NUKE-954409 format. One record per atom (N, C-alpha, C, O, CB): residue in three letters; x, z, y; atom name. Coordinates in steps of 0.001 Angstrom, whole numbers, plus 500000, padded with zeros to 6 digits. Glycine has a CB too. Layout:
REM residues N
[ala [X Z Y] CA]
...
This chain:
REM residues 175
[met [500767 500091 498886] N]
[met [500011 499999 500034] CA]
[met [500842 499915 501177] C]
[met [501824 500656 501213] O]
[met [499126 501051 500149] CB]
[asp [500607 499099 502170] N]
[asp [501472 499085 503507] CA]
[asp [500712 499898 504503] C]
[asp [499565 500292 504291] O]
[asp [501732 497542 504132] CB]
[ser [501387 500140 505602] N]
[ser [500780 500837 506541] CA]
[ser [499572 500602 506934] C]
[ser [498778 501539 507019] O]
[ser [501378 500839 507435] CB]
[ser [499172 499210 507272] N]
[ser [497933 498825 507715] CA]
[ser [496896 499037 506634] C]
[ser [495743 499327 506956] O]
[ser [497977 497442 508165] CB]
[glu [497234 498913 505422] N]
[glu [496247 499115 504363] CA]
[glu [495923 500829 504326] C]
[glu [494797 501256 504071] O]
[glu [496914 498482 502834] CB]
[phe [496984 501636 504595] N]
[phe [496781 503140 504679] CA]
[phe [495951 503396 505793] C]
[phe [494997 504157 505634] O]
[phe [498077 503948 504821] CB]
[leu [496177 502848 506965] N]
[leu [495429 503195 508176] CA]
[leu [493810 502649 508051] C]
[leu [492845 503206 508575] O]
[leu [496240 502490 509497] CB]
[gly [493779 501542 507305] N]
[gly [492482 501082 506981] CA]
[gly [491678 502117 506201] C]
[gly [490550 502487 506526] O]
[gly [492584 499823 506220] CB]
[phe [492319 502525 505208] N]
[phe [491780 503512 504146] CA]
[phe [491363 504785 504937] C]
[phe [490305 505332 504626] O]
[phe [492941 503891 502954] CB]
[leu [492098 505272 505901] N]
[leu [491751 506417 506682] CA]
[leu [490703 506167 507508] C]
[leu [489866 507043 507723] O]
[leu [492786 506893 507430] CB]
[arg [490617 504767 508148] N]
[arg [489456 504558 509081] CA]
[arg [488055 504611 508309] C]
[arg [487023 504966 508878] O]
[arg [489620 503127 509821] CB]
[thr [488108 504221 506943] N]
[thr [486799 504078 506169] CA]
[thr [486345 505508 505691] C]
[thr [485288 505632 505073] O]
[thr [486987 503065 504860] CB]
[arg [487083 506499 505958] N]
[arg [486607 507771 505550] CA]
[arg [485864 508515 506745] C]
[arg [486324 508545 507886] O]
[arg [487802 508600 505017] CB]
[ser [484740 509076 506389] N]
[ser [483897 509739 507275] CA]
[ser [483208 510910 506727] C]
[ser [482867 510861 505545] O]
[ser [482975 508858 507766] CB]
[ser [482945 512004 507454] N]
[ser [482109 513156 506959] CA]
[ser [480821 512570 506628] C]
[ser [480287 511740 507363] O]
[ser [481939 514337 508007] CB]
[val [480287 512996 505497] N]
[val [478878 512787 505080] CA]
[val [478149 513941 504868] C]
[val [478688 514876 504276] O]
[val [478778 512048 503922] CB]
[arg [476762 514042 505343] N]
[arg [476174 515231 505111] CA]
[arg [474705 515036 504384] C]
[arg [473816 515887 504354] O]
[arg [476105 515960 506456] CB]
[glu [474664 513866 503873] N]
[glu [473521 513574 502962] CA]
[glu [474066 512980 501615] C]
[glu [474761 511965 501580] O]
[glu [472490 512543 503661] CB]
[phe [473687 513705 500505] N]
[phe [474167 513363 499320] CA]
[phe [473099 512931 498203] C]
[phe [471977 513436 498218] O]
[phe [474943 514452 498917] CB]
[ser [473449 512034 497283] N]
[ser [472468 511908 496332] CA]
[ser [472648 512976 495360] C]
[ser [473583 513770 495467] O]
[ser [472476 510604 495720] CB]
[asp [471707 513040 494316] N]
[asp [471808 514087 493327] CA]
[asp [472573 513773 492212] C]
[asp [472521 514531 491244] O]
[asp [470591 514476 492882] CB]
[val [473331 512704 492182] N]
[val [474213 512318 491006] CA]
[val [475416 513304 490924] C]
[val [476221 513522 491830] O]
[val [474758 510784 491161] CB]
[glu [475402 513840 489736] N]
[glu [476544 514852 489480] CA]
[glu [477860 514268 489286] C]
[glu [477977 513186 488710] O]
[glu [476280 515675 488276] CB]
[leu [478919 514956 489756] N]
[leu [480210 514497 489675] CA]
[leu [480573 514580 488028] C]
[leu [480198 515510 487315] O]
[leu [481190 515412 490679] CB]
[thr [481373 513436 487560] N]
[thr [481937 513613 486186] CA]
[thr [483046 514599 486286] C]
[thr [483514 514943 487372] O]
[thr [482458 512259 485562] CB]
[ser [483501 515093 485030] N]
[ser [484689 515828 484949] CA]
[ser [485993 515071 485493] C]
[ser [486899 515647 486095] O]
[ser [484857 516216 483527] CB]
[glu [485964 513778 485215] N]
[glu [487125 512973 485643] CA]
[glu [487108 512898 487275] C]
[glu [488189 512899 487865] O]
[glu [487046 511447 484945] CB]
[glu [486055 512843 487904] N]
[glu [486072 512830 489299] CA]
[glu [486506 514201 489967] C]
[glu [487235 514291 490954] O]
[glu [484728 512428 489748] CB]
[ile [485995 515148 489338] N]
[ile [486434 516504 489731] CA]
[ile [487898 516780 489574] C]
[ile [488571 517299 490465] O]
[ile [485705 517500 488955] CB]
[thr [488389 516394 488347] N]
[thr [489927 516400 488150] CA]
[thr [490627 515591 489215] C]
[thr [491607 516084 489774] O]
[thr [490334 515805 486736] CB]
[thr [490207 514413 489529] N]
[thr [490976 513510 490437] CA]
[thr [491035 514263 491729] C]
[thr [492119 514352 492305] O]
[thr [490303 512042 490622] CB]
[val [489920 514832 492250] N]
[val [489972 515524 493513] CA]
[val [491081 516720 493416] C]
[val [491984 516815 494247] O]
[val [488482 516090 493872] CB]
[val [490939 517544 492415] N]
[val [491902 518645 492315] CA]
[val [493342 518140 492167] C]
[val [494291 518572 492823] O]
[val [491545 519542 491130] CB]
[arg [493398 517236 491291] N]
[arg [494758 516605 491048] CA]
[arg [495495 516172 492497] C]
[arg [496717 516216 492645] O]
[arg [494537 515229 490055] CB]
[ala [494660 515794 493419] N]
[ala [495230 515361 494687] CA]
[ala [495879 516535 495533] C]
[ala [496840 516346 496278] O]
[ala [494123 514680 495503] CB]
[ala [495288 517719 495357] N]
[ala [495890 518771 495965] CA]
[ala [497155 519238 495416] C]
[ala [497956 519930 496044] O]
[ala [495047 519756 495997] CB]
[glu [497316 518797 494111] N]
[glu [498604 519253 493473] CA]
[glu [499829 518536 494110] C]
[glu [500948 519036 493987] O]
[glu [498576 518965 491902] CB]
[arg [499651 517450 494745] N]
[arg [500685 516747 495434] CA]
[arg [500948 517218 496820] C]
[arg [501930 516777 497418] O]
[arg [500374 515363 495466] CB]
[ala [500089 518141 497418] N]
[ala [500149 518530 498757] CA]
[ala [501474 519385 498949] C]
[ala [501857 520190 498100] O]
[ala [498844 519316 499143] CB]
[pro [502107 519151 500083] N]
[pro [503277 519918 500453] CA]
[pro [503021 521438 500689] C]
[pro [501956 521823 501172] O]
[pro [503859 519315 501687] CB]
[ser [503916 522200 500375] N]
[ser [503776 523710 500657] CA]
[ser [505037 524445 500974] C]
[ser [506135 524102 500534] O]
[ser [503173 524403 499478] CB]
[ala [504830 525492 501770] N]
[ala [506010 526275 502223] CA]
[ala [506704 526838 501094] C]
[ala [506139 527615 500324] O]
[ala [505640 527375 503162] CB]
[gly [507955 526468 500955] N]
[gly [508691 527089 499766] CA]
[gly [508298 526675 498453] C]
[gly [508849 527174 497472] O]
[gly [508560 528502 499766] CB]
[asn [507302 525719 498322] N]
[asn [506682 525358 497185] CA]
[asn [506056 526314 496468] C]
[asn [506089 526344 495238] O]
[asn [507452 524791 496450] CB]
[arg [505356 527280 497298] N]
[arg [504699 528497 496733] CA]
[arg [503262 528078 496261] C]
[arg [502603 528737 495456] O]
[arg [504631 529708 497848] CB]
[glu [502838 526886 496863] N]
[glu [501405 526465 496550] CA]
[glu [500445 527587 496607] C]
[glu [499790 527983 495643] O]
[glu [501301 525843 495171] CB]
[ala [500405 528108 497896] N]
[ala [499777 529309 498157] CA]
[ala [498196 528956 498469] C]
[ala [497680 529299 499532] O]
[ala [500546 530055 499372] CB]
[trp [497469 528233 497440] N]
[trp [496153 527831 497665] CA]
[trp [495660 528006 496163] C]
[trp [496372 528023 495159] O]
[trp [496000 526291 498355] CB]
[asp [494256 528134 496242] N]
[asp [493448 528192 495202] CA]
[asp [492171 527521 495420] C]
[asp [491756 527485 496578] O]
[asp [493280 529464 494853] CB]
[val [491451 526958 494446] N]
[val [490070 526356 494632] CA]
[val [489088 526822 493718] C]
[val [489414 526922 492535] O]
[val [490086 524921 494513] CB]
[val [487861 527144 494100] N]
[val [486707 527450 493327] CA]
[val [485830 526247 493357] C]
[val [485332 525828 494401] O]
[val [485988 528689 493836] CB]
[ile [485627 525627 492029] N]
[ile [484773 524545 491970] CA]
[ile [483367 525007 491726] C]
[ile [483097 525622 490695] O]
[ile [485216 523607 490952] CB]
[val [482425 524723 492672] N]
[val [480976 525172 492550] CA]
[val [480180 524004 492271] C]
[val [480121 523110 493115] O]
[val [480428 525880 493827] CB]
[thr [479516 523908 491101] N]
[thr [478566 523032 490745] CA]
[thr [477200 523689 490509] C]
[thr [476187 522992 490569] O]
[thr [479022 522330 489610] CB]
[asp [477131 524972 490249] N]
[asp [475989 525680 490035] CA]
[asp [475045 525576 491230] C]
[asp [475513 525872 492329] O]
[asp [476332 527052 489727] CB]
[glu [473649 525154 491139] N]
[glu [472916 525089 492212] CA]
[glu [472526 526332 492914] C]
[glu [472285 526323 494121] O]
[glu [471907 524435 491895] CB]
[gly [472461 527374 492209] N]
[gly [472013 528592 492685] CA]
[gly [473358 529065 493716] C]
[gly [473192 529417 494884] O]
[gly [471631 529671 491320] CB]
[ile [474523 529005 493124] N]
[ile [475656 529449 494087] CA]
[ile [475862 528544 495289] C]
[ile [476254 529001 496363] O]
[ile [477007 529513 493334] CB]
[arg [475577 527171 495090] N]
[arg [475614 526392 496207] CA]
[arg [474595 526749 497275] C]
[arg [474889 526706 498469] O]
[arg [475469 525068 495810] CB]
[glu [473379 527106 496830] N]
[glu [472402 527577 497761] CA]
[glu [472942 528733 498481] C]
[glu [472910 528767 499711] O]
[glu [471124 527922 497095] CB]
[asp [473429 529667 497790] N]
[asp [474017 530883 498468] CA]
[asp [475133 530538 499407] C]
[asp [475247 531151 500468] O]
[asp [474549 531881 497436] CB]
[leu [476021 529515 499038] N]
[leu [477021 529147 499865] CA]
[leu [476311 528515 501170] C]
[leu [476847 528758 502251] O]
[leu [477998 528178 499108] CB]
[ser [475210 527765 501151] N]
[ser [474614 527290 502159] CA]
[ser [474179 528333 503134] C]
[ser [474398 528245 504342] O]
[ser [473628 526539 501723] CB]
[asp [473511 529391 502522] N]
[asp [473073 530446 503337] CA]
[asp [474305 531172 503988] C]
[asp [474202 531609 505134] O]
[asp [472213 531404 502506] CB]
[ala [475369 531294 503333] N]
[ala [476385 532052 504099] CA]
[ala [477111 531059 505036] C]
[ala [478071 531470 505687] O]
[ala [477427 532788 503119] CB]
[ala [476688 529722 505145] N]
[ala [477283 528778 506063] CA]
[ala [476298 528434 507045] C]
[ala [476357 527352 507628] O]
[ala [477796 527559 505392] CB]
[phe [475335 529332 507289] N]
[phe [474448 529412 508467] CA]
[phe [473468 528307 508160] C]
[phe [473134 527535 509059] O]
[phe [475217 529223 509918] CB]
[gln [472964 528185 506871] N]
[gln [471961 527247 506252] CA]
[gln [472336 525758 506521] C]
[gln [471458 524988 506911] O]
[gln [470505 527540 506829] CB]
[gln [473505 525367 506340] N]
[gln [473919 524022 506396] CA]
[gln [473594 523536 504938] C]
[gln [474068 523959 503884] O]
[gln [475489 523862 506845] CB]
[glu [472660 522532 505142] N]
[glu [471947 521986 503982] CA]
[glu [472709 521060 503024] C]
[glu [472339 520883 501864] O]
[glu [470808 521263 504467] CB]
[his [473761 520492 503549] N]
[his [474651 519569 502896] CA]
[his [475352 520252 501840] C]
[his [475802 519603 500896] O]
[his [475605 518956 503827] CB]
[leu [475500 521642 501920] N]
[leu [476246 522404 500910] CA]
[leu [475443 522593 499713] C]
[leu [475983 522742 498617] O]
[leu [476685 523726 501422] CB]
[met [474014 522596 499887] N]
[met [473149 522754 498730] CA]
[met [472908 521392 498177] C]
[met [472778 521274 496959] O]
[met [471819 523465 499081] CB]
[gln [472833 520316 498985] N]
[gln [472587 518938 498542] CA]
[gln [473686 518420 497643] C]
[gln [473437 517885 496563] O]
[gln [472442 518023 499734] CB]
[ala [474943 518596 498128] N]
[ala [476178 518036 497395] CA]
[ala [476213 518546 495975] C]
[ala [475994 519736 495751] O]
[ala [477544 518450 498126] CB]
[pro [476468 517723 495045] N]
[pro [476513 518197 493729] CA]
[pro [477719 519089 493410] C]
[pro [477779 519708 492348] O]
[pro [476481 517068 492844] CB]
[cys [478677 519144 494343] N]
[cys [479936 519832 494080] CA]
[cys [480491 520380 495361] C]
[cys [480548 519666 496362] O]
[cys [480949 518903 493418] CB]
[val [480901 521619 495361] N]
[val [481513 522177 496612] CA]
[val [482689 522835 496151] C]
[val [482648 523735 495312] O]
[val [480596 523160 497425] CB]
[phe [483894 522348 496754] N]
[phe [485324 522749 496324] CA]
[phe [485633 523712 497476] C]
[phe [485776 523344 498642] O]
[phe [486480 521418 496188] CB]
[val [485731 525087 497011] N]
[val [485898 526207 498125] CA]
[val [487495 526284 497979] C]
[val [488032 526680 496945] O]
[val [484983 527852 497802] CB]
[val [488136 525906 499014] N]
[val [489583 525923 499085] CA]
[val [489924 527247 499767] C]
[val [489316 527576 500786] O]
[val [490173 524655 499869] CB]
[cys [490911 528042 499217] N]
[cys [491308 529281 499708] CA]
[cys [492714 529433 499754] C]
[cys [493462 528829 498985] O]
[cys [490763 530295 498980] CB]
[ala [493156 530331 500754] N]
[ala [494538 530681 500971] CA]
[ala [494789 531862 500096] C]
[ala [494044 532841 500076] O]
[ala [494859 530977 502467] CB]
[asn [495894 531731 499356] N]
[asn [496293 532832 498311] CA]
[asn [497503 533502 499133] C]
[asn [498616 532978 499114] O]
[asn [496800 532167 496653] CB]
[tyr [497251 534645 499832] N]
[tyr [498173 535418 500564] CA]
[tyr [499406 535842 499705] C]
[tyr [500547 535598 500098] O]
[tyr [497462 536615 501116] CB]
[val [499192 536392 498689] N]
[val [500131 537088 497685] CA]
[val [501220 536093 497421] C]
[val [502419 536368 497480] O]
[val [499387 537527 496272] CB]
[arg [500736 534953 497135] N]
[arg [501633 533834 496635] CA]
[arg [502771 533473 497553] C]
[arg [503909 533153 497210] O]
[arg [500822 532582 496408] CB]
[ser [502244 533583 498878] N]
[ser [503164 533144 499898] CA]
[ser [503870 534298 500442] C]
[ser [505064 534145 500699] O]
[ser [502481 532399 500982] CB]
[met [503291 535495 500671] N]
[met [503872 536659 501148] CA]
[met [504987 537228 500311] C]
[met [505839 537896 500896] O]
[met [502874 537605 501307] CB]
[ser [505084 537039 498990] N]
[ser [505922 537465 498082] CA]
[ser [507291 536861 498424] C]
[ser [508291 537441 498000] O]
[ser [505424 537142 496748] CB]
[gln [507413 535790 499124] N]
[gln [508588 535089 499666] CA]
[gln [508917 535381 501055] C]
[gln [510015 535749 501472] O]
[gln [508418 533686 499558] CB]
[tyr [507705 535152 501824] N]
[tyr [507841 535205 503297] CA]
[tyr [507252 536340 504090] C]
[tyr [507101 536207 505305] O]
[tyr [507287 534053 503814] CB]
[gly [506899 537484 503452] N]
[gly [506372 538649 504118] CA]
[gly [505233 538230 505018] C]
[gly [504565 537238 504727] O]
[gly [507462 539372 504910] CB]
[glu [504998 538909 506046] N]
[glu [503857 538597 507021] CA]
[glu [503758 537178 507517] C]
[glu [502649 536739 507823] O]
[glu [503979 539461 508232] CB]
[arg [504711 536516 507608] N]
[arg [504801 535228 508036] CA]
[arg [504102 534199 506895] C]
[arg [503704 533058 507135] O]
[arg [506342 534937 508318] CB]
[gly [504056 534849 505671] N]
[gly [503467 534098 504421] CA]
[gly [501913 533949 504612] C]
[gly [501279 533092 503996] O]
[gly [503780 534950 502978] CB]
[ile [501307 534860 505531] N]
[ile [499875 534609 505832] CA]
[ile [499694 533227 506448] C]
[ile [498917 532411 505951] O]
[ile [499312 535695 506798] CB]
[leu [500363 532992 507449] N]
[leu [500360 531693 508181] CA]
[leu [500578 530531 507039] C]
[leu [499776 529608 506902] O]
[leu [501602 531674 509380] CB]
[tyr [501522 530656 506397] N]
[tyr [501954 529572 505400] CA]
[tyr [500987 529407 504447] C]
[tyr [500765 528268 504035] O]
[tyr [503227 529847 504697] CB]
[ala [500285 530475 503961] N]
[ala [499156 530269 502857] CA]
[ala [497969 529439 503550] C]
[ala [497340 528574 502940] O]
[ala [498539 531822 502258] CB]
[val [497738 529773 504827] N]
[val [496629 529189 505449] CA]
[val [497030 527692 505656] C]
[val [496190 526802 505527] O]
[val [496255 529945 506794] CB]
[gln [498234 527454 505955] N]
[gln [498624 526067 506094] CA]
[gln [498609 525192 504766] C]
[gln [498201 524032 504711] O]
[gln [499998 526053 506679] CB]
[asp [499119 525930 503708] N]
[asp [499056 525329 502376] CA]
[asp [497705 524935 501933] C]
[asp [497484 523863 501369] O]
[asp [499600 526231 501401] CB]
[ala [496749 525876 502213] N]
[ala [495417 525766 501722] CA]
[ala [494724 524602 502560] C]
[ala [493986 523813 501970] O]
[ala [494648 527181 501849] CB]
[thr [494944 524488 503880] N]
[thr [494506 523433 504709] CA]
[thr [494980 522043 504277] C]
[thr [494220 521078 504202] O]
[thr [494938 523704 506060] CB]
[ile [496267 522005 504003] N]
[ile [496771 520780 503591] CA]
[ile [496216 520382 502280] C]
[ile [495820 519229 502112] O]
[ile [498198 520817 503554] CB]
[ala [496160 521333 501270] N]
[ala [495637 520921 499993] CA]
[ala [494095 520540 500076] C]
[ala [493596 519726 499299] O]
[ala [495869 522067 498969] CB]
[ala [493383 521182 501068] N]
[ala [492007 520646 501263] CA]
[ala [492000 519230 501746] C]
[ala [491254 518377 501265] O]
[ala [491241 521492 502245] CB]
[thr [492890 518999 502754] N]
[thr [493028 517600 503235] CA]
[thr [493283 516526 502222] C]
[thr [492661 515464 502224] O]
[thr [494096 517539 504177] CB]
[tyr [494262 516847 501313] N]
[tyr [494605 515908 500186] CA]
[tyr [493277 515802 499260] C]
[tyr [492902 514710 498832] O]
[tyr [495954 516488 499299] CB]
[met [492617 516967 498989] N]
[met [491392 516706 498167] CA]
[met [490409 515850 498889] C]
[met [489784 515001 498254] O]
[met [490709 518005 497771] CB]
[met [490225 516011 500180] N]
[met [489271 515048 500775] CA]
[met [489594 513633 500610] C]
[met [488757 512772 500340] O]
[met [489138 515285 502170] CB]
[leu [491009 513403 500805] N]
[leu [491426 511939 500815] CA]
[leu [491393 511452 499306] C]
[leu [491149 510275 499044] O]
[leu [492971 511738 501491] CB]
[gly [491635 512349 498370] N]
[gly [491551 511974 496905] CA]
[gly [490153 511669 496579] C]
[gly [489864 510725 495844] O]
[gly [492071 513104 495959] CB]
[ala [489241 512480 497132] N]
[ala [487627 512171 496846] CA]
[ala [487260 510818 497431] C]
[ala [486459 510040 496913] O]
[ala [486579 513339 497574] CB]
[his [488058 510574 498789] N]
[his [487595 509190 499154] CA]
[his [488312 508059 498478] C]
[his [487817 506932 498500] O]
[his [487731 508985 500610] CB]
[ala [489419 508293 497897] N]
[ala [490021 507330 497006] CA]
[ala [489252 507029 495723] C]
[ala [489343 505956 495126] O]
[ala [491343 507795 496658] CB]
[ala [488509 508029 495351] N]
[ala [487657 507828 494057] CA]
[ala [486277 507449 494335] C]
[ala [485428 507494 493445] O]
[ala [487601 509100 493198] CB]
[gly [485996 507062 495575] N]
[gly [484745 506462 495909] CA]
[gly [483754 507576 496245] C]
[gly [482557 507288 496250] O]
[gly [484235 505569 494758] CB]
[leu [484132 508785 496518] N]
[leu [483284 509933 496889] CA]
[leu [483195 510219 498225] C]
[leu [484170 509935 498921] O]
[leu [483683 511072 496297] CB]
[gln [482171 510752 498764] N]
[gln [482313 511284 500153] CA]
[gln [482208 512747 500142] C]
[gln [481758 513413 499210] O]
[gln [481263 510713 501100] CB]
[thr [482745 513274 501458] N]
[thr [482960 514728 501552] CA]
[thr [482471 515019 502921] C]
[thr [482255 514154 503770] O]
[thr [484492 515198 501317] CB]
[cys [482300 516379 503090] N]
[cys [482167 517007 504530] CA]
[cys [482798 518354 504412] C]
[cys [482422 519239 503644] O]
[cys [480577 517155 505076] CB]
[trp [483798 518422 505254] N]
[trp [484688 519611 505453] CA]
[trp [483744 520489 506322] C]
[trp [483248 520107 507381] O]
[trp [486204 519250 506204] CB]
[thr [483553 521709 505757] N]
[thr [482825 522804 506419] CA]
[thr [483556 523951 506588] C]
[thr [483959 524610 505630] O]
[thr [481681 523158 505751] CB]
[gly [483783 524277 507877] N]
[gly [484591 525533 508212] CA]
[gly [483713 526611 508914] C]
[gly [484183 527682 509297] O]
[gly [485828 525162 509172] CB]
[ala [482456 526271 509053] N]
[ala [481657 527350 509811] CA]
[ala [480926 528047 508739] C]
[ala [479945 527524 508210] O]
[ala [480616 526764 510956] CB]
[phe [481357 529182 508406] N]
[phe [480645 530106 507452] CA]
[phe [481081 531536 507538] C]
[phe [482069 531896 508179] O]
[phe [480847 529651 506035] CB]
[asp [480278 532349 506847] N]
[asp [480624 533773 507011] CA]
[asp [481808 534116 505812] C]
[asp [481473 534134 504628] O]
[asp [479153 534752 506839] CB]
[glu [482906 534325 506138] N]
[glu [484023 534407 505155] CA]
[glu [483742 535557 504198] C]
[glu [484005 535401 503005] O]
[glu [485423 534616 505875] CB]
[glu [483218 536719 504643] N]
[glu [482868 537773 503835] CA]
[glu [481823 537516 502791] C]
[glu [481906 537919 501631] O]
[glu [482473 538791 504633] CB]
[gly [480879 536848 503264] N]
[gly [479677 536390 502514] CA]
[gly [480185 535477 501316] C]
[gly [479785 535634 500163] O]
[gly [478640 535563 503511] CB]
[val [481138 534472 501712] N]
[val [481479 533557 500695] CA]
[val [482302 534269 499700] C]
[val [482194 534028 498498] O]
[val [482180 532361 501236] CB]
[ala [483124 535142 500177] N]
[ala [484051 535843 499291] CA]
[ala [483227 536795 498336] C]
[ala [483662 537078 497220] O]
[ala [485125 536668 500155] CB]
[glu [482206 537207 498737] N]
[glu [481329 538180 497779] CA]
[glu [480599 537198 496910] C]
[glu [480554 537438 495703] O]
[glu [480183 539227 498620] CB]
[ile [480119 536298 497304] N]
[ile [479346 535191 496547] CA]
[ile [480261 534754 495290] C]
[ile [479836 534601 494145] O]
[ile [479029 533830 497584] CB]
[leu [481504 534594 495687] N]
[leu [482395 533990 494635] CA]
[leu [483185 534875 493865] C]
[leu [483959 534503 492983] O]
[leu [483288 533084 495192] CB]
[ala [482938 536339 494288] N]
[ala [483870 537399 493688] CA]
[ala [485287 537204 494003] C]
[ala [486056 537521 493096] O]
[ala [483759 537442 492196] CB]
[leu [485838 536725 495149] N]
[leu [487133 536472 495306] CA]
[leu [487846 537869 495468] C]
[leu [487325 538866 495969] O]
[leu [487332 535514 496468] CB]
[pro [489133 537776 494959] N]
[pro [489954 538997 495186] CA]
[pro [490320 539307 496611] C]
[pro [490312 538363 497400] O]
[pro [491195 538890 494434] CB]
[gln [490604 540371 496996] N]
[gln [490985 540734 498430] CA]
[gln [492047 539859 499073] C]
[gln [491992 539660 500287] O]
[gln [491494 542158 498477] CB]
[his [493040 539308 498309] N]
[his [494099 538676 498690] CA]
[his [493870 537235 499010] C]
[his [494755 536546 499516] O]
[his [495027 538847 497761] CB]
[ile [492635 536763 498704] N]
[ile [492134 535406 498649] CA]
[ile [491261 535169 499949] C]
[ile [490262 535862 500141] O]
[ile [491285 535171 497294] CB]
[arg [491634 534215 500809] N]
[arg [490612 533972 501951] CA]
[arg [490143 532628 501838] C]
[arg [490934 531693 501716] O]
[arg [491195 534181 503395] CB]
[pro [488721 532451 501876] N]
[pro [488111 531096 501825] CA]
[pro [488376 530470 503072] C]
[pro [488212 531102 504116] O]
[pro [486619 531100 501553] CB]
[leu [488793 529217 503071] N]
[leu [489028 528406 504386] CA]
[leu [488235 527221 504637] C]
[leu [487870 526872 505760] O]
[leu [490379 527944 504460] CB]
[val [487959 526566 503471] N]
[val [487215 525217 503519] CA]
[val [486053 525297 502533] C]
[val [486241 525821 501435] O]
[val [488193 523947 503130] CB]
[leu [484864 524806 502870] N]
[leu [483909 524519 501998] CA]
[leu [483920 523031 502104] C]
[leu [483623 522494 503171] O]
[leu [482586 525215 502274] CB]
[leu [484277 522281 500956] N]
[leu [484341 520832 500962] CA]
[leu [483201 520328 500022] C]
[leu [483343 520273 498801] O]
[leu [485789 520312 500493] CB]
[ala [482080 519971 500666] N]
[ala [480936 519444 499953] CA]
[ala [481453 517982 499546] C]
[ala [482018 517246 500355] O]
[ala [479524 519448 500902] CB]
[thr [481216 517652 498271] N]
[thr [481578 516443 497628] CA]
[thr [480429 515762 496736] C]
[thr [479618 516387 496052] O]
[thr [482779 516743 496793] CB]
[gly [480494 514628 496842] N]
[gly [479495 513775 496013] CA]
[gly [479386 512291 496351] C]
[gly [480224 511705 497036] O]
[gly [478102 514342 496168] CB]
[lys [478378 511763 495863] N]
[lys [478102 510298 496208] CA]
[lys [477198 510495 497406] C]
[lys [476092 511022 497275] O]
[lys [477373 509369 494952] CB]
[gly [477685 510053 498635] N]
[gly [476952 510332 499816] CA]
[gly [476497 509000 500504] C]
[gly [476887 507858 500262] O]
[gly [477809 511191 500757] CB]
[his [475541 509444 501454] N]
[his [474989 508268 502242] CA]
[his [475751 508160 503396] C]
[his [475655 509031 504261] O]
[his [473521 508379 502622] CB]
[leu [476563 507125 503542] N]
[leu [477431 506821 504775] CA]
[leu [476702 506708 505929] C]
[leu [475656 506060 505940] O]
[leu [478195 505602 504666] CB]
[pro [477233 507395 507135] N]
[pro [476581 507020 508354] CA]
[pro [476756 505604 508810] C]
[pro [477720 504950 508411] O]
[pro [477022 507870 509376] CB]
[pro [475843 505091 509649] N]
[pro [475937 503666 510247] CA]
[pro [477285 503398 510715] C]
[pro [477808 502319 510440] O]
[pro [474965 503445 511437] CB]
[ser [477915 504302 511417] N]
[ser [479336 504024 511889] CA]
[ser [480131 505195 512095] C]
[ser [479555 506271 512249] O]
[ser [479358 503280 513144] CB]
[asn [481459 505124 512120] N]
[asn [482273 506368 512201] CA]
[asn [482117 506720 513723] C]
[asn [481819 505914 514604] O]
[asn [483906 506155 511703] CB]
[ala [482387 508156 513898] N]
[ala [482392 508470 515277] CA]
[ala [483561 508041 516101] C]
[ala [484655 507898 515556] O]
[ala [482258 509818 515400] CB]
[gly [483412 507842 517287] N]
[gly [484492 507339 518064] CA]
[gly [485652 508393 518082] C]
[gly [485468 509524 517632] O]
[gly [483995 506997 519500] CB]
[arg [486804 508011 518593] N]
[arg [487774 508993 518554] CA]
[arg [488569 508875 519860] C]
[arg [488634 507765 520390] O]
[arg [488639 508859 517305] CB]
[met [489154 509882 520398] N]
[met [489960 509930 521642] CA]
[met [491042 509001 521411] C]
[met [491497 508818 520282] O]
[met [490500 511352 522008] CB]
[pro [491545 508301 522627] N]
[pro [492726 507536 522519] CA]
[pro [493877 508321 522129] C]
[pro [494037 509469 522544] O]
[pro [492998 506872 523722] CB]
[ile [494744 507700 521286] N]
[ile [495974 508430 520778] CA]
[ile [496807 509046 521913] C]
[ile [497485 510051 521699] O]
[ile [496888 507451 519962] CB]
[gly [496764 508457 523110] N]
[gly [497698 508832 524273] CA]
[gly [497052 510201 524734] C]
[gly [497762 510890 525466] O]
[gly [497750 507616 525571] CB]
[glu [495884 510656 524426] N]
[glu [495274 511991 524753] CA]
[glu [496013 513074 524028] C]
[glu [495982 514220 524475] O]
[glu [493756 512047 524371] CB]
[his [496679 512782 522933] N]
[his [497158 513728 521918] CA]
[his [498683 513650 521957] C]
[his [499301 514670 521652] O]
[his [496581 513393 520458] CB]
[val [499335 512582 522290] N]
[val [500693 512512 522199] CA]
[val [501614 512848 523447] C]
[val [501310 512421 524561] O]
[val [500933 511254 521775] CB]
[his [502738 513617 523239] N]
[his [503522 513983 524401] CA]
[his [504858 513717 523877] C]
[his [505131 514054 522725] O]
[his [503315 515480 524936] CB]
[glu [505775 513097 524683] N]
[glu [507175 512815 524361] CA]
[glu [508117 513800 524816] C]
[glu [508130 514039 526023] O]
[glu [507570 511576 524890] CB]
[asn [508892 514399 524071] N]
[asn [509892 515315 524387] CA]
[asn [509456 516638 524982] C]
[asn [509832 517683 524451] O]
[asn [510769 514693 525249] CB]
[ile [508686 516649 526051] N]
[ile [508047 517805 526499] CA]
[ile [506591 517499 526816] C]
[ile [506236 516321 526816] O]
[ile [508765 518365 527678] CB]
[trp [505725 518461 527083] N]
[trp [504443 518269 527315] CA]
[trp [504112 517365 528630] C]
[trp [502945 517125 528936] O]
[trp [503868 519587 527374] CB]
């Protein structure tokens, strides 16, 4: 894949909030998770974990914890990507908290792109009650949920949202 093909791939990805009820196959789930396996991480600590939620009742509970965002209930699979503080702090002390958050965020991004490559749609959801999600999923105390990645066969929006010009983001040498 050359750079223009890669940028085209990225341009065709968009967030989807309407999903069909078609369940994901185990191969599709594995593809999404395996994409995270290739994500870079601080010190190769891989300070992330994922809870794969396909149970309808748990997805409904996650939707409630995410302020009634219905796409979490509608998507056939929600990948809950979490930071694993212990894994990173064992090497980096307090700084490991930041590294675990970064590792998990990068892993979630790779999962989102892996889903796109597999012909699936996603919606990255960050607005949720962390304590509520942790309770629903019985997460250990050293695990922080960061992303609820709703995934499935979605109904694409008519067009991608416009983006700011790249010049609004880029600064050379100094601000």
